[in-house]
C-alpha distance (Angstrom), angle and dihedral (degrees) to the residues before:
residue distance angle dihedral
M1 . . .
A2 3.80 . .
A3 3.82 87.7 .
V4 3.82 92.9 51.9
L5 3.77 104.2 98.2
R6 3.82 94.1 -154.7
A7 3.81 89.5 55.8
V8 3.81 89.0 50.3
T9 3.81 92.7 51.3
L10 3.82 89.2 51.0
S11 3.84 91.9 45.5
E12 3.82 88.7 -125.0
T13 3.80 104.7 118.7
R14 3.80 96.4 146.4
G15 3.79 114.0 117.2
F16 3.77 139.4 47.2
V17 3.79 144.6 -113.0
K18 3.79 125.2 -144.1
M19 3.80 129.0 176.6
L20 3.80 128.9 -167.9
I21 3.82 113.5 -145.9
D22 3.82 129.1 -174.1
A23 3.82 103.7 -124.5
Q24 3.80 93.2 -151.9
S25 3.80 100.3 49.3
D26 3.85 100.1 21.1
R27 3.80 87.9 -132.0
I28 3.77 119.6 147.0
L29 3.81 110.4 -114.1
G30 3.78 98.0 -178.2
L31 3.79 148.8 -24.2
T32 3.77 134.3 -144.7
A33 3.78 117.2 -167.7
L34 3.77 125.5 172.9
G35 3.77 117.2 177.2
V36 3.76 146.9 67.3
E37 3.83 112.8 -26.4
A38 3.83 91.1 -6.2
S39 3.81 89.6 150.4
E40 3.81 89.4 70.8
M41 3.79 90.4 58.4
M42 3.81 91.5 44.4
A43 3.81 91.5 54.2
A44 3.81 91.8 54.9
V45 3.81 92.0 48.1
Q46 3.79 92.7 45.7
T47 3.80 90.0 54.1
A48 3.82 90.4 51.2
M49 3.80 90.9 47.9
L50 3.81 93.2 49.5
G51 3.80 89.1 50.1
R52 3.83 90.3 48.0
L53 3.79 89.1 -126.4
P54 3.81 121.6 164.3
Y55 3.80 117.4 -110.3
T56 3.81 88.0 -111.4
V57 3.81 90.1 74.7
L58 3.81 89.6 63.6
R59 3.80 92.9 38.8
D60 3.81 91.5 55.3
A61 3.81 96.5 39.8
I62 3.78 123.9 110.2
F63 3.80 110.0 -130.7
T64 3.78 127.4 -167.9
H65 3.81 113.2 -92.7
P66 2.98 125.0 -94.0
T67 3.79 101.6 18.6
T68 3.75 132.6 125.1
A69 3.82 90.4 -120.5
E70 3.80 88.0 61.3
G71 3.81 86.1 69.6
L72 3.82 88.9 71.1
V73 3.80 89.6 72.6
F74 3.80 90.9 57.2
L75 3.81 93.0 43.3
L76 3.80 94.1 50.4
A77 3.79 93.8 44.0
T78 3.81 85.5 69.8
V79 3.82 95.4 61.0
P80 3.81 104.5 127.8
A81 3.79 115.9 -100.8
K82 3.82 90.8 -121.1
A83 3.81 92.0 63.7
M84 3.80 90.5 45.6
Q85 3.84 90.6 49.1
Q86 3.82 92.0 51.9
S87 3.79 89.9 55.3
A88 3.82 90.5 53.6
D89 3.81 92.1 55.8
């Protein structure tokens, strides 16, 4: 949560965010978020999951600043290159 700019502005950086992604389809399988305003982030991920969107849609999105959902961009930018390469094949 220390990388979530909304959490930083509220001085509440305790917590974490973890996402499970299928490396073959790039679909989001699940999300765990514990921290300030985590429900905002969960709502965005739930919408992507219901729409069967790949995680790259959230990674490449432009979110309002500063919001908790904006933290998804930073989280998904850390997906290992190997998983991203598999999706390109």
